[in-house]
All heavy atoms as an XYZ file, in Angstrom:
755
protein
N     -19.175     -3.640      6.832
C     -18.213     -4.537      6.196
C     -18.877     -5.192      4.989
O     -20.065     -5.474      4.993
C     -17.759     -5.620      7.185
C     -16.778     -6.583      6.547
S     -15.971     -7.752      7.638
C     -17.303     -8.759      8.176
N     -18.089     -5.443      3.991
C     -18.522     -6.107      2.769
C     -19.083     -7.488      3.106
O     -18.459     -8.260      3.825
C     -17.309     -6.219      1.831
C     -17.655     -6.797      0.484
O     -18.355     -7.824      0.429
O     -17.195     -6.232     -0.514
N     -20.257     -7.805      2.595
C     -20.914     -9.090      2.890
C     -20.084    -10.262      2.382
O     -20.049    -11.324      2.996
C     -22.356     -9.119      2.333
C     -23.160    -10.247      2.972
C     -22.373     -9.233      0.833
C     -23.606     -9.933      4.347
N     -19.370    -10.071      1.268
C     -18.525    -11.130      0.716
C     -17.366    -11.449      1.669
O     -17.053    -12.610      1.916
C     -17.990    -10.700     -0.654
C     -17.190    -11.749     -1.362
C     -16.750    -11.250     -2.726
C     -15.865    -12.272     -3.402
N     -15.334    -11.776     -4.672
N     -16.747    -10.404      2.230
C     -15.648    -10.591      3.185
C     -16.177    -11.259      4.449
O     -15.548    -12.167      4.999
C     -14.962     -9.239      3.523
C     -14.323     -8.638      2.270
C     -13.945     -9.400      4.637
C     -13.170     -9.424      1.695
N     -17.342    -10.832      4.919
C     -17.937    -11.420      6.125
C     -18.224    -12.903      5.925
O     -17.949    -13.728      6.805
C     -19.216    -10.679      6.496
N     -18.752    -13.258      4.766
C     -19.048    -14.657      4.457
C     -17.760    -15.478      4.391
O     -17.684    -16.574      4.955
C     -19.814    -14.761      3.124
O     -21.015    -14.007      3.236
C     -20.139    -16.204      2.784
N     -16.746    -14.934      3.725
C     -15.465    -15.626      3.615
C     -14.831    -15.820      4.989
O     -14.327    -16.897      5.309
C     -14.530    -14.844      2.691
C     -13.147    -15.449      2.446
C     -13.244    -16.852      1.856
C     -12.328    -14.550      1.518
N     -14.894    -14.789      5.822
C     -14.324    -14.891      7.174
C     -15.030    -15.986      7.967
O     -14.385    -16.787      8.642
C     -14.412    -13.558      7.906
C     -13.759    -13.609      9.281
C     -13.718    -12.267      9.953
C     -13.005    -12.386     11.297
N     -12.865    -11.079     11.952
N     -16.348    -16.048      7.870
C     -17.105    -17.089      8.574
C     -16.727    -18.486      8.080
O     -16.612    -19.415      8.878
C     -18.611    -16.864      8.416
C     -19.104    -15.713      9.260
O     -18.485    -15.326     10.257
N     -20.217    -15.132      8.864
N     -16.532    -18.641      6.783
C     -16.149    -19.938      6.223
C     -14.758    -20.354      6.701
O     -14.537    -21.503      7.082
C     -16.192    -19.896      4.694
C     -17.593    -19.814      4.129
C     -17.631    -19.585      2.625
O     -16.565    -19.593      1.973
O     -18.740    -19.406      2.102
N     -13.813    -19.401      6.679
C     -12.449    -19.691      7.143
C     -12.464    -20.038      8.621
O     -11.850    -21.013      9.055
C     -11.509    -18.495      6.858
C     -11.308    -18.326      5.347
C     -10.159    -18.687      7.561
C     -10.614    -17.025      4.967
N     -13.199    -19.260      9.408
C     -13.274    -19.506     10.847
C     -13.859    -20.890     11.137
O     -13.374    -21.605     12.005
C     -14.122    -18.418     11.502
C     -14.097    -18.450     13.012
C     -14.783    -17.236     13.591
O     -15.808    -16.766     13.072
N     -14.230    -16.705     14.653
N     -14.862    -21.282     10.390
C     -15.474    -22.601     10.562
C     -14.464    -23.717     10.290
O     -14.360    -24.679     11.054
C     -16.682    -22.727      9.634
O     -17.239    -24.008      9.733
N     -13.703    -23.589      9.199
C     -12.681    -24.595      8.873
C     -11.599    -24.652      9.953
O     -11.171    -25.735     10.356
C     -12.040    -24.292      7.521
C     -12.887    -24.603      6.288
C     -12.239    -24.012      5.042
C     -13.098    -26.098      6.136
N     -11.164    -23.488     10.435
C     -10.111    -23.449     11.453
C     -10.582    -24.025     12.784
O      -9.802    -24.624     13.516
C      -9.608    -22.016     11.646
C      -8.834    -21.422     10.469
C      -8.520    -19.955     10.734
C      -7.562    -22.202     10.185
N     -11.869    -23.876     13.089
C     -12.407    -24.442     14.340
C     -12.524    -25.963     14.263
O     -12.568    -26.635     15.283
C     -13.766    -23.821     14.664
C     -13.632    -22.416     15.209
C     -14.973    -21.846     15.594
C     -14.800    -20.484     16.236
N     -16.076    -19.907     16.676
N     -12.560    -26.509     13.036
C     -12.641    -27.956     12.862
C     -11.288    -28.633     13.034
O     -11.218    -29.804     13.375
C     -13.202    -28.293     11.480
C     -14.649    -27.923     11.315
C     -15.139    -28.156      9.905
O     -14.714    -29.090      9.238
N     -16.020    -27.287      9.437
N     -10.195    -27.899     12.756
C      -8.877    -28.506     12.879
C      -7.795    -27.675     12.227
O      -7.960    -26.484     11.985
N      -6.689    -28.335     11.912
C      -5.530    -27.670     11.328
C      -5.760    -27.430      9.837
O      -6.234    -28.309      9.124
C      -4.285    -28.543     11.529
C      -2.967    -27.981     11.033
C      -2.588    -26.731     11.817
C      -1.867    -29.025     11.163
N      -5.420    -26.223      9.378
C      -5.519    -25.868      7.965
C      -4.238    -25.164      7.541
O      -3.544    -24.586      8.365
C      -6.690    -24.906      7.723
S      -8.304    -25.612      8.036
N      -3.951    -25.235      6.261
C      -2.876    -24.429      5.692
C      -3.536    -23.305      4.913
O      -4.236    -23.544      3.932
C      -1.974    -25.260      4.781
C      -1.000    -26.107      5.552
C       0.050    -26.756      4.657
O      -0.076    -26.717      3.416
O       0.991    -27.326      5.222
N      -3.302    -22.082      5.374
C      -3.867    -20.911      4.736
C      -2.757    -20.220      3.946
O      -1.717    -19.893      4.510
C      -4.465    -19.941      5.772
C      -5.039    -18.705      5.084
C      -5.534    -20.631      6.608
N      -2.974    -20.039      2.661
C      -2.021    -19.314      1.823
C      -2.614    -17.943      1.553
O      -3.775    -17.830      1.140
C      -1.767    -20.068      0.505
O      -1.271    -21.377      0.810
C      -0.751    -19.338     -0.364
N      -1.823    -16.917      1.824
C      -2.304    -15.553      1.676
C      -1.159    -14.626      1.282
O       0.015    -14.965      1.440
C      -2.961    -15.057      2.972
C      -2.052    -15.070      4.172
C      -1.356    -13.937      4.553
C      -1.896    -16.232      4.928
C      -0.517    -13.955      5.662
C      -1.065    -16.254      6.031
C      -0.371    -15.110      6.401
N      -1.523    -13.460      0.780
C      -0.552    -12.432      0.458
C      -0.423    -11.525      1.679
O      -1.418    -10.974      2.157
C      -0.995    -11.608     -0.766
O      -1.226    -12.501     -1.857
C       0.062    -10.592     -1.149
N       0.808    -11.402      2.172
C       1.059    -10.548      3.325
C       0.980     -9.081      2.904
O       1.013     -8.763      1.715
C       2.440    -10.861      3.925
C       2.506    -12.253      4.527
C       3.873    -12.706      4.950
C       4.763    -11.706      5.604
N       6.012    -12.279      6.141
N       0.899     -8.202      3.880
C       0.804     -6.771      3.611
C       2.016     -6.277      2.801
O       1.883     -5.391      1.960
C       0.658     -5.984      4.936
C       0.678     -4.492      4.691
C      -0.620     -6.382      5.645
N       3.186     -6.915      3.005
C       4.387     -6.497      2.270
C       4.448     -7.064      0.846
O       5.410     -6.834      0.117
C       5.659     -6.850      3.040
C       5.918     -8.350      3.132
O       5.179     -9.158      2.527
O       6.887     -8.734      3.823
N       3.419     -7.849      0.453
C       3.352     -8.378     -0.901
C       3.870     -9.794     -1.073
O       3.670    -10.404     -2.115
N       4.536    -10.339     -0.054
C       5.027    -11.709     -0.144
C       3.892    -12.686      0.143
O       2.910    -12.344      0.794
C       6.195    -11.966      0.838
O       5.735    -11.739      2.176
C       7.384    -11.075      0.538
N       4.044    -13.900     -0.373
C       3.035    -14.938     -0.163
C       3.504    -15.858      0.953
O       4.671    -16.242      1.007
C       2.787    -15.734     -1.463
C       1.846    -16.909     -1.224
C       2.215    -14.815     -2.537
N       2.609    -16.198      1.864
C       2.934    -17.068      2.997
C       1.907    -18.168      3.086
O       0.712    -17.935      2.910
C       2.921    -16.253      4.293
C       2.791    -17.069      5.580
C       3.918    -16.807      6.521
N       3.652    -17.097      7.917
C       3.811    -18.272      8.497
N       4.138    -19.330      7.792
N       3.634    -18.411      9.789
N       2.367    -19.385      3.362
C       1.481    -20.497      3.681
C       1.662    -20.772      5.159
O       2.762    -21.086      5.611
C       1.810    -21.737      2.839
O       1.611    -21.415      1.463
C       0.904    -22.903      3.216
N       0.583    -20.612      5.901
C       0.635    -20.697      7.358
C      -0.227    -21.846      7.862
O      -1.429    -21.862      7.630
C       0.139    -19.375      7.963
C       0.169    -19.343      9.471
S      -0.231    -17.699     10.141
C      -2.004    -17.637      9.928
N       0.388    -22.818      8.559
C      -0.418    -23.853      9.210
C      -1.023    -23.244     10.469
O      -0.299    -22.705     11.314
C       0.605    -24.946      9.538
C       1.908    -24.224      9.657
C       1.824    -23.039      8.749
N      -2.345    -23.285     10.566
C      -2.979    -22.633     11.707
C      -4.293    -23.318     12.067
O      -4.803    -24.152     11.318
C      -3.189    -21.156     11.426
S      -4.135    -20.791      9.939
N      -4.825    -22.938     13.233
C      -6.048    -23.558     13.736
C      -6.750    -22.625     14.706
O      -6.150    -21.682     15.228
C      -5.748    -24.905     14.419
O      -6.985    -25.563     14.695
C      -4.956    -24.732     15.706
N      -8.016    -22.930     14.963
C      -8.788    -22.324     16.040
C      -9.481    -23.412     16.855
O     -10.350    -23.114     17.669
C      -9.839    -21.346     15.479
C      -9.304    -20.031     14.916
C     -10.423    -19.228     14.278
C      -8.621    -19.212     16.001
N      -9.107    -24.661     16.625
C      -9.737    -25.759     17.354
C      -9.262    -25.727     18.808
O      -8.059    -25.738     19.074
C      -9.423    -27.107     16.707
C     -10.373    -28.199     17.206
C     -10.238    -29.444     16.413
N      -9.263    -30.299     17.055
C      -8.862    -31.467     16.584
N      -9.316    -31.895     15.427
N      -7.988    -32.190     17.220
N     -10.203    -25.694     19.720
C      -9.921    -25.505     21.148
C      -8.852    -26.441     21.709
O      -7.966    -26.006     22.430
C     -11.208    -25.669     21.977
C     -12.188    -24.530     21.813
C     -11.761    -23.239     22.481
O     -11.062    -23.288     23.510
O     -12.126    -22.179     21.956
N      -8.910    -27.729     21.365
C      -7.957    -28.675     21.955
C      -6.561    -28.580     21.341
O      -5.627    -29.215     21.822
C      -8.478    -30.115     21.885
C      -8.636    -30.623     20.462
O      -8.981    -29.839     19.564
O      -8.407    -31.822     20.244
N      -6.384    -27.763     20.306
C      -5.069    -27.566     19.692
C      -4.443    -26.225     20.081
O      -3.312    -25.946     19.711
C      -5.174    -27.661     18.168
C      -5.650    -28.996     17.611
C      -5.797    -28.907     16.096
C      -4.708    -30.122     17.989
N      -5.196    -25.416     20.831
C      -4.713    -24.094     21.229
C      -3.961    -24.166     22.552
O      -4.292    -24.980     23.413
C      -5.885    -23.127     21.373
C      -6.737    -22.904     20.129
C      -7.877    -21.948     20.448
C      -5.905    -22.393     18.976
N      -2.968    -23.287     22.726
C      -2.255    -23.244     24.002
C      -3.131    -22.556     25.050
O      -4.061    -21.813     24.697
C      -1.029    -22.387     23.680
C      -1.524    -21.454     22.624
C      -2.468    -22.288     21.790
N      -2.832    -22.774     26.320
C      -3.580    -22.037     27.348
C      -3.279    -20.535     27.221
O      -2.162    -20.155     26.859
C      -3.049    -22.604     28.665
C      -1.806    -23.337     28.316
C      -1.842    -23.668     26.865
N      -4.254    -19.705     27.507
C      -4.063    -18.256     27.417
C      -3.048    -17.799     28.452
O      -3.031    -18.277     29.582
C      -5.393    -17.540     27.629
N      -2.181    -16.859     28.025
C      -1.179    -16.288     28.918
C      -1.409    -14.788     29.003
O      -1.720    -14.151     28.004
C       0.236    -16.533     28.376
C       0.650    -17.979     28.383
C       2.099    -18.068     27.977
C       2.189    -18.838     26.680
N       3.478    -18.839     26.075
N      -1.216    -14.247     30.178
C      -1.447    -12.830     30.388
C      -0.551    -11.971     29.496
O      -0.969    -10.943     28.983
C      -1.226    -12.473     31.863
C      -1.461    -11.034     32.155
N      -2.710    -10.450     32.074
C      -0.606    -10.036     32.484
C      -2.606     -9.171     32.358
N      -1.346     -8.891     32.617
N       0.693    -12.390     29.277
C       1.628    -11.562     28.506
C       1.414    -11.626     27.002
O       2.006    -10.860     26.258
C       3.089    -11.902     28.848
C       3.502    -13.323     28.542
C       3.226    -14.305     29.675
O       2.630    -13.924     30.683
O       3.617    -15.472     29.532
N       0.591    -12.540     26.514
C       0.301    -12.644     25.083
C      -1.067    -12.019     24.820
O      -2.091    -12.647     25.035
C       0.320    -14.108     24.645
C       0.134    -14.282     23.143
O      -0.077    -13.277     22.434
O       0.211    -15.428     22.677
N      -1.111    -10.760     24.349
C      -2.386    -10.066     24.213
C      -3.373    -10.722     23.260
O      -4.570    -10.599     23.436
C      -1.995     -8.671     23.716
C      -0.631     -8.824     23.149
C       0.020     -9.966     23.885
N      -2.898    -11.449     22.245
C      -3.829    -12.094     21.318
C      -4.430    -13.374     21.882
O      -5.423    -13.872     21.379
C      -3.135    -12.395     19.985
C      -2.799    -11.183     19.125
C      -2.060    -11.614     17.867
C      -4.037    -10.391     18.757
N      -3.826    -13.929     22.932
C      -4.352    -15.176     23.478
C      -5.377    -14.942     24.580
O      -6.079    -15.859     24.966
C      -3.217    -16.052     24.011
O      -2.742    -15.559     25.240
N      -5.450    -13.741     25.094
C      -6.393    -13.465     26.166
C      -7.740    -13.074     25.585
O      -7.819    -12.471     24.522
C      -5.882    -12.351     27.098
O      -5.658    -11.188     26.315
C      -4.613    -12.763     27.811
N      -8.785    -13.433     26.300
C     -10.128    -13.078     25.851
C     -10.528    -11.797     26.563
O     -10.968    -11.819     27.704
C     -11.104    -14.213     26.154
C     -10.794    -15.450     25.354
C     -11.795    -16.540     25.579
C     -11.393    -17.743     24.755
N     -12.398    -18.764     24.724
N     -10.323    -10.678     25.894
C     -10.677     -9.395     26.479
C     -11.372     -8.558     25.418
O     -11.297     -8.842     24.228
C      -9.445     -8.675     27.026
C      -8.424     -8.293     25.981
C      -7.245     -7.603     26.622
C      -6.238     -7.191     25.564
N      -5.111     -6.507     26.118
N     -12.029     -7.531     25.865
C     -12.740     -6.660     24.943
C     -11.738     -5.734     24.272
O     -10.925     -5.092     24.916
C     -13.803     -5.831     25.703
C     -14.492     -4.872     24.747
C     -14.803     -6.744     26.371
N     -11.776     -5.708     22.949
C     -10.926     -4.796     22.183
C     -11.628     -4.521     20.863
O     -12.546     -5.222     20.477
C      -9.544     -5.396     21.956
C      -9.554     -6.519     20.947
C      -8.170     -7.070     20.690
N      -8.324     -8.501     20.689
C      -7.645     -9.349     21.406
N      -6.700     -8.939     22.165
N      -7.880    -10.625     21.378
N     -11.157     -3.509     20.173
C     -11.736     -3.188     18.884
C     -11.414     -4.324     17.911
O     -10.274     -4.749     17.794
C     -11.144     -1.881     18.363
C     -11.815     -1.385     17.119
C     -11.300     -0.025     16.689
O     -10.821      0.722     17.551
O     -11.374      0.245     15.494
N     -12.431     -4.836     17.234
C     -12.261     -5.957     16.326
C     -12.253     -5.444     14.890
O     -13.126     -4.680     14.490
C     -13.401     -6.988     16.509
C     -13.297     -8.100     15.493
C     -13.389     -7.543     17.915
N     -11.255     -5.870     14.135
C     -11.208     -5.557     12.713
C     -11.807     -6.750     11.989
O     -11.205     -7.815     11.924
C      -9.761     -5.313     12.268
C      -9.666     -4.920     10.815
O     -10.597     -5.126     10.036
N      -8.536     -4.362     10.438
N     -13.004     -6.569     11.460
C     -13.730     -7.676     10.831
C     -13.053     -8.202      9.572
O     -13.343     -9.297      9.120
C     -15.169     -7.252     10.519
C     -16.009     -6.992     11.745
C     -16.234     -8.229     12.604
O     -16.182     -9.354     12.094
O     -16.471     -8.064     13.808
N     -12.131     -7.441      8.988
C     -11.453     -7.866      7.773
C     -10.214     -8.711      8.066
O      -9.558     -9.187      7.157
C     -11.065     -6.651      6.941
N      -9.907     -8.891      9.356
C      -8.703     -9.620      9.760
C      -9.089    -10.873     10.537
O      -9.974    -10.845     11.392
C      -7.789     -8.713     10.620
C      -6.606     -9.485     11.173
C      -7.317     -7.526      9.813
N      -8.425    -11.978     10.228
C      -8.633    -13.244     10.937
C      -7.423    -13.495     11.828
O      -6.292    -13.436     11.358
C      -8.780    -14.380      9.921
C      -8.835    -15.768     10.521
S     -10.293    -16.073     11.536
C     -11.576    -16.028     10.319
N      -7.669    -13.769     13.099
C      -6.606    -14.133     14.037
C      -6.694    -15.637     14.237
O      -7.774    -16.187     14.463
C      -6.784    -13.406     15.386
C      -5.729    -13.866     16.386
C      -6.716    -11.904     15.200
N      -5.539    -16.322     14.135
C      -5.496    -17.775     14.303
C      -4.177    -18.164     14.962
O      -3.207    -17.410     14.920
C      -5.634    -18.470     12.952
N      -4.160    -19.362     15.544
C      -2.942    -19.854     16.177
C      -2.080    -20.532     15.111
O      -2.479    -21.515     14.493
C      -3.260    -20.843     17.296
C      -2.029    -21.248     18.059
C      -1.384    -20.337     18.893
C      -1.484    -22.513     17.915
C      -0.241    -20.693     19.581
C      -0.340    -22.878     18.596
C       0.282    -21.960     19.428
O       1.421    -22.312     20.100
N      -0.884    -19.983     14.891
C       0.058    -20.493     13.894
C       0.885    -21.605     14.534
O       1.625    -21.369     15.488
C       0.947    -19.350     13.423
S       2.208    -19.856     12.256
N       0.765    -22.813     13.993
C       1.412    -23.963     14.634
C       2.905    -24.056     14.362
O       3.636    -24.637     15.160
C       0.726    -25.278     14.230
O       0.760    -25.416     12.805
C      -0.722    -25.299     14.712
N       3.401    -23.468     13.251
C       4.842    -23.540     13.023
C       5.602    -22.473     13.820
O       6.746    -22.671     14.195
C       5.216    -23.519     11.535
C       4.902    -22.217     10.822
O       4.192    -21.365     11.389
O       5.355    -22.066      9.666
N       4.961    -21.369     14.124
C       5.587    -20.314     14.931
C       5.224    -20.441     16.411
O       5.794    -19.750     17.250
C       5.155    -18.924     14.442
C       5.480    -18.643     12.998
C       6.944    -18.411     12.803
C       7.201    -17.996     11.356
N       8.591    -17.898     11.040
N       4.226    -21.320     16.706
C       3.735    -21.490     18.073
C       3.339    -20.143     18.682
O       3.696    -19.807     19.812
C       4.787    -22.186     18.949
C       5.146    -23.593     18.491
C       4.004    -24.566     18.701
O       3.592    -24.799     19.833
N       3.473    -25.126     17.629
N       2.588    -19.368     17.885
C       2.164    -18.041     18.318
C       0.906    -17.627     17.549
O       0.605    -18.185     16.496
C       3.275    -17.031     18.056
N       0.203    -16.658     18.104
C      -0.973    -16.124     17.436
C      -0.541    -15.197     16.314
O       0.373    -14.389     16.480
C      -1.857    -15.383     18.438
C      -2.503    -16.306     19.406
C      -2.020    -16.684     20.629
C      -3.720    -17.018     19.217
N      -2.877    -17.582     21.205
C      -3.933    -17.800     20.375
C      -4.663    -17.070     18.193
C      -5.041    -18.614     20.508
C      -5.772    -17.880     18.343
C      -5.956    -18.641     19.485
N      -1.167    -15.328     15.158
C      -0.869    -14.511     13.993
C      -2.199    -14.087     13.360
O      -3.252    -14.660     13.643
C      -0.052    -15.292     12.955
C       1.319    -15.707     13.430
C       2.234    -14.483     13.508
N       3.619    -14.850     13.731
C       4.245    -14.764     14.894
N       3.593    -14.363     15.957
N       5.508    -15.090     15.003
N      -2.124    -13.123     12.458
C      -3.339    -12.679     11.776
C      -3.058    -12.467     10.289
O      -1.903    -12.326      9.880
C      -3.861    -11.389     12.407
O      -2.916    -10.352     12.279
N      -4.126    -12.464      9.521
C      -4.029    -12.204      8.090
C      -5.320    -11.542      7.630
O      -6.367    -11.698      8.258
C      -3.753    -13.490      7.299
C      -4.733    -14.599      7.556
C      -5.914    -14.713      6.835
C      -4.467    -15.557      8.539
C      -6.812    -15.742      7.074
C      -5.358    -16.596      8.790
C      -6.529    -16.688      8.053
N      -5.214    -10.787      6.554
C      -6.390    -10.126      5.998
C      -7.196    -11.141      5.186
O      -6.657    -11.813      4.314
C      -5.989     -8.941      5.133
C      -5.281     -7.852      5.957
C      -5.130     -6.559      5.202
N      -6.388     -5.915      4.880
C      -7.148     -5.238      5.743
N      -6.781     -5.118      6.997
N      -8.285     -4.688      5.356
N      -8.467    -11.236      5.476
C      -9.345    -12.200      4.819
C      -9.335    -12.000      3.299
O      -9.273    -12.960      2.544
C     -10.782    -12.085      5.384
C     -11.746    -12.952      4.604
C     -10.790    -12.459      6.862
N      -9.345    -10.765      2.854
C      -9.389    -10.491      1.411
C      -8.124    -10.921      0.692
O      -8.119    -11.040     -0.529
C      -9.660     -9.004      1.162
C      -8.562     -8.103      1.680
C      -8.957     -6.627      1.677
O     -10.138     -6.326      1.463
O      -8.069     -5.795      1.900
N      -7.034    -11.168      1.429
C      -5.763    -11.569      0.821
C      -5.549    -13.083      0.792
O      -4.486    -13.542      0.385
C      -4.589    -10.899      1.548
C      -4.573     -9.394      1.349
O      -5.234     -8.866      0.464
N      -3.836     -8.696      2.182
N      -6.548    -13.861      1.234
C      -6.424    -15.322      1.227
C      -6.482    -15.838     -0.204
O      -7.378    -15.483     -0.976
C      -7.529    -15.980      2.088
C      -7.516    -17.491      1.925
C      -7.347    -15.597      3.549
N      -5.493    -16.662     -0.528
C      -5.416    -17.282     -1.857
C      -6.084    -18.650     -1.818
O      -6.856    -19.008     -2.698
C      -3.942    -17.411     -2.305
C      -3.319    -16.016     -2.433
C      -3.832    -18.199     -3.607
C      -1.806    -16.009     -2.539
N      -5.777    -19.420     -0.762
C      -6.377    -20.747     -0.618
C      -6.334    -21.176      0.841
O      -5.563    -20.656      1.638
C      -5.643    -21.776     -1.484
O      -4.329    -21.975     -1.004
N      -7.179    -22.136      1.157
C      -7.183    -22.748      2.487
C      -7.404    -24.243      2.303
O      -8.313    -24.652      1.584
C      -8.234    -22.124      3.427
C      -8.173    -22.761      4.812
C      -9.616    -22.192      2.845
C      -8.879    -21.991      5.892
N      -6.518    -25.033      2.919
C      -6.565    -26.486      2.755
C      -6.568    -27.164      4.122
O      -5.615    -27.026      4.880
C      -5.345    -26.950      1.953
C      -5.345    -28.415      1.652
C      -4.129    -28.830      0.825
O      -3.540    -27.983      0.134
O      -3.785    -30.015      0.894
N      -7.652    -27.871      4.452
C      -7.685    -28.614      5.720
C      -6.607    -29.693      5.735
O      -6.320    -30.319      4.715
C      -9.078    -29.233      5.733
C      -9.877    -28.414      4.763
C      -8.908    -27.965      3.720
N      -6.005    -29.906      6.896
C      -4.950    -30.926      7.084
C      -5.411    -31.915      8.146
O      -6.203    -31.584      9.021
C      -3.636    -30.281      7.530
C      -3.009    -29.396      6.470
C      -2.558    -30.244      5.319
C      -1.964    -29.440      4.202
N      -1.677    -30.233      3.037
N      -4.862    -33.107      8.075
C      -5.155    -34.115      9.085
C      -4.535    -33.693     10.408
O      -3.428    -33.201     10.441
C      -4.560    -35.469      8.684
C      -5.220    -36.100      7.482
C      -6.655    -36.532      7.752
O      -6.928    -37.022      8.868
O      -7.483    -36.359      6.858
N      -5.271    -33.874     11.475
C      -4.721    -33.609     12.804
C      -4.646    -34.923     13.545
O      -5.582    -35.705     13.565
C      -5.603    -32.625     13.602
O      -6.964    -32.962     13.408
C      -5.380    -31.207     13.170
N      -3.486    -35.168     14.133
C      -3.307    -36.408     14.881
C      -3.555    -36.145     16.354
O      -3.308    -35.062     16.859
C      -1.890    -36.951     14.676
O      -0.959    -36.012     15.143
N      -4.069    -37.129     17.033
C      -4.256    -37.061     18.487
C      -3.173    -37.876     19.132
O      -3.058    -39.059     18.883
C      -5.618    -37.607     18.886
C      -6.765    -36.835     18.279
N      -6.846    -35.466     18.356
C      -7.850    -37.233     17.592
C      -7.963    -35.061     17.748
N      -8.575    -36.131     17.273
N      -2.376    -37.209     19.966
C      -1.272    -37.933     20.624
C      -1.596    -38.173     22.054
O      -2.302    -37.514     22.681
C       0.015    -37.111     20.495
C       0.401    -36.969     19.037
C       1.705    -36.209     18.875
O       2.663    -36.519     19.607
O       1.767    -35.322     18.035
C-alpha cells in the first residue's frame, strides 16, 4: 500500500477514535458526501451478529478503505481514504 495513503488512514483513524468528526469525501459514484462519523468506543453501538461490519471477526482488510460508524444513518459505513476532501472534528456531548 502507498505510504501516503497509510499515513492518511492512520491520521483519520486517530481523529475518529478521539470523537465525532465530519468527513467530506467523494463517493465511488462521483457525488460528494459529508458524513458525521466516529470510532470512539463510548459512541459506538454494541456489536450485533446480523451486522457484519460491527462484529470483530477475521476478514480480508482493504487498507485503502476506512470503516466508521455513521451517526446520521446509525450504521457502519466506509469510504476510500484517497477520496477524502476534508475532516473536521466536532464537539461531542455527554448525556
